[in-house]
SERO-4910 file (N, C-alpha, C, O; in steps of 0.05 Angstrom, whole numbers):
BEGIN
 pado doro    nc1    nc2    nc3   cac1   cac2   cac3    cc1    cc2    cc3    oc1    oc2    oc3
  Unk    A     12    -17      0      2      0     -5     22     27     -2     11     49     -5
  Unk    A     46     25      4     61     46      4     63     63    -24     69     87    -25
  Unk    A     58     48    -46     53     61    -70     25     73    -78     21     80   -100
  Unk    A      9     73    -59    -20     84    -66    -24    110    -59    -14    120    -39
  Unk    A    -39    121    -78    -48    151    -73    -79    152    -73    -95    138    -86
  Unk    A    -84    169    -58   -114    182    -54   -114    209    -69    -99    227    -60
  Unk    A   -127    212    -88   -133    242    -99   -163    252   -101   -182    239   -110
  Unk    A   -163    274    -93   -192    293    -84   -189    318   -110   -173    336   -109
  Unk    A   -205    314   -128   -209    338   -144   -230    351   -134   -251    339   -130
  Unk    A   -229    380   -130   -249    397   -122   -244    421   -136   -227    424   -153
  Unk    A   -264    440   -124   -267    469   -143   -271    489   -116   -278    483    -93
  Unk    A   -264    511   -126   -268    537   -101   -299    543   -109   -309    543   -131
  Unk    A   -312    550    -83   -339    556    -91   -358    532    -87   -383    533    -83
  Unk    A   -343    510    -87   -364    481    -89   -369    480    -59   -350    483    -44
  Unk    A   -392    476    -49   -401    475    -22   -396    447     -8   -388    442     15
  Unk    A   -402    430    -30   -401    401    -22   -368    393    -21   -359    379     -2
  Unk    A   -355    401    -38   -323    395    -35   -315    406    -12   -296    396     -1
  Unk    A   -328    430      0   -320    444     25   -329    427     49   -317    422     70
  Unk    A   -353    418     42   -363    393     65   -344    370     70   -339    359     91
  Unk    A   -332    365     44   -319    338     41   -285    340     56   -269    322     59
  Unk    A   -282    365     63   -255    371     75   -248    358     96   -228    344     97
  Unk    A   -265    361    118   -262    349    147   -256    321    146   -239    312    161
  Unk    A   -270    307    129   -274    278    125   -246    271    111   -231    256    124
  Unk    A   -239    280     88   -213    273     74   -194    278     94   -183    258    102
  Unk    A   -186    303    107   -172    306    130   -167    289    151   -144    288    162
  Unk    A   -189    273    160   -188    254    179   -178    228    167   -163    214    180
  Unk    A   -190    222    139   -175    193    131   -148    199    125   -132    181    127
  Unk    A   -141    218    120   -113    225    114    -96    220    143    -78    204    144
  Unk    A   -107    236    165    -94    238    189    -92    209    194    -69    201    197
  Unk    A   -115    185    197   -117    164    208   -110    142    188   -114    118    193
  Unk    A    -99    153    165    -83    138    144    -78    106    151    -57     99    161
  Unk    A    -97     88    147    -85     61    159    -76     45    135    -71     21    138
  Unk    A    -74     60    108    -67     41     87    -37     52     82    -23     37     68
  Unk    A    -28     71     88      1     78     81      2     92     60     23     93     46
  Unk    A    -24    107     55    -28    120     27    -16    148     25    -12    161     46
  Unk    A     -9    157     -1     -2    186     -3    -28    203    -14    -44    192    -30
  Unk    A    -32    229     -6    -52    246     -8    -45    264    -22    -23    275    -19
  Unk    A    -68    273    -45    -63    293    -62    -89    309    -68   -108    295    -74
  Unk    A    -92    333    -67   -116    348    -71   -106    367    -94    -86    381    -93
  Unk    A   -126    366   -113   -122    382   -140   -143    402   -139   -166    392   -136
  Unk    A   -142    429   -142   -162    448   -144   -169    454   -178   -155    467   -192
  Unk    A   -192    442   -185   -192    446   -215   -197    473   -223   -201    474   -247
  Unk    A   -198    499   -211   -194    522   -221   -167    523   -234   -164    532   -257
  Unk    A   -147    513   -216   -120    518   -224   -110    496   -250    -89    500   -262
  Unk    A   -127    476   -255   -121    455   -274   -145    444   -282   -151    421   -275
  Unk    A   -161    460   -298   -187    452   -307   -185    426   -327   -203    410   -331
  Unk    A   -163    424   -337   -161    400   -354   -164    369   -340   -170    348   -352
  Unk    A   -160    371   -316   -167    347   -300   -191    337   -296   -193    317   -283
  Unk    A   -214    353   -307   -242    344   -305   -244    327   -332   -256    306   -330
  Unk    A   -232    333   -356   -232    315   -372   -220    286   -366   -231    264   -371
  Unk    A   -194    289   -353   -178    268   -350   -197    249   -330   -195    224   -332
  Unk    A   -212    260   -313   -224    247   -294   -249    234   -303   -259    216   -289
  Unk    A   -261    243   -329   -280    236   -344   -309    236   -325   -325    217   -325
  Unk    A   -311    260   -309   -335    262   -295   -339    293   -296   -321    308   -305
  Unk    A   -360    302   -288   -367    330   -281   -374    333   -256   -379    356   -249
  Unk    A   -375    315   -240   -388    318   -210   -361    318   -196   -341    304   -198
  Unk    A   -369    342   -179   -349    347   -159   -363    347   -130   -386    354   -127
  Unk    A   -347    340   -107   -319    327   -114   -318    304   -123   -337    288   -122
  Unk    A   -292    298   -136   -289    271   -145   -264    259   -130   -244    274   -126
  Unk    A   -266    227   -123   -238    219   -110   -231    198   -122   -247    183   -133
  Unk    A   -206    195   -120   -195    165   -137   -172    153   -118   -160    167   -102
  Unk    A   -168    129   -120   -146    112   -109   -136    100   -131   -147     88   -150
  Unk    A   -111    104   -127    -92     89   -145    -70     71   -130    -59     78   -109
  Unk    A    -65     51   -143    -49     33   -132    -31     18   -150    -42      1   -164
  Unk    A     -6     19   -152     11      6   -173      9     22   -194     13     11   -216
  Unk    A      3     52   -194      0     64   -224    -31     53   -237    -38     57   -260
  Unk    A    -43     41   -220    -73     32   -238    -90     43   -216    -86     42   -192
  Unk    A   -111     57   -232   -141     68   -218   -155     40   -204   -164     21   -217
  Unk    A   -155     40   -177   -173     22   -161   -202     29   -160   -221     13   -161
  Unk    A   -202     56   -158   -232     63   -151   -239     92   -156   -221    108   -152
  Unk    A   -262    100   -163   -273    128   -167   -298    131   -147   -316    114   -146
  Unk    A   -297    151   -135   -321    162   -120   -332    189   -126   -313    205   -124
  Unk    A   -353    200   -133   -367    221   -140   -378    228   -119   -389    211   -105
  Unk    A   -378    259   -111   -401    269    -91   -391    264    -66   -367    257    -65
  Unk    A   -403    266    -45   -398    266    -19   -418    260      2   -433    278     10
  Unk    A   -420    233     12   -443    223     25   -435    221     56   -448    206     70
  Unk    A   -414    233     65   -408    234     96   -378    215     91   -369    205     71
  Unk    A   -370    215    118   -342    202    127   -346    174    121   -332    164    103
  Unk    A   -363    161    133   -365    133    136   -364    122    107   -348    104    102
  Unk    A   -381    132     86   -379    123     58   -354    131     45   -343    115     31
  Unk    A   -342    155     50   -313    154     41   -295    144     49   -276    143     34
  Unk    A   -292    134     72   -282    114     82   -281     85     78   -261     70     81
  Unk    A   -307     78     70   -311     54     63   -304     48     30   -298     26     21
  Unk    A   -305     71     15   -294     71     -9   -263     65    -12   -250     52    -28
  Unk    A   -256     80      9   -221     74     10   -215     51     17   -194     42      8
  Unk    A   -230     35     34   -220     11     47   -226    -11     21   -209    -26     11
  Unk    A   -250     -9     15   -252    -24    -14   -239    -28    -34   -235    -50    -44
  Unk    A   -230     -2    -43   -211      3    -64   -180     -8    -55   -163    -12    -72
  Unk    A   -175    -11    -32   -149    -20    -25   -151    -51    -26   -130    -62    -31
  Unk    A   -172    -67    -23   -181    -96    -19   -181   -103    -50   -174   -126    -56
  Unk    A   -188    -85    -72   -196    -95    -91   -171   -101   -113   -177   -111   -135
***
């Protein structure tokens, strides 16, 4: 898991993106998978939305061994986001 990455794409002015920040911070702090964490503001890198293949924000990805293990759009609370991370690390 040491070469795994959690990526969050977000946008300034996105209320749900802001709501998800405490949850992503908590997952990063408790980081039971030894992952690296990255957050990209699409205001600064708008091409990332095309790369992501979605228009829904926030969007979260888990990569491991340079492969996408999972993608999660929107935010439905800390528990659901943690579940996404855990399931992505198992698959």
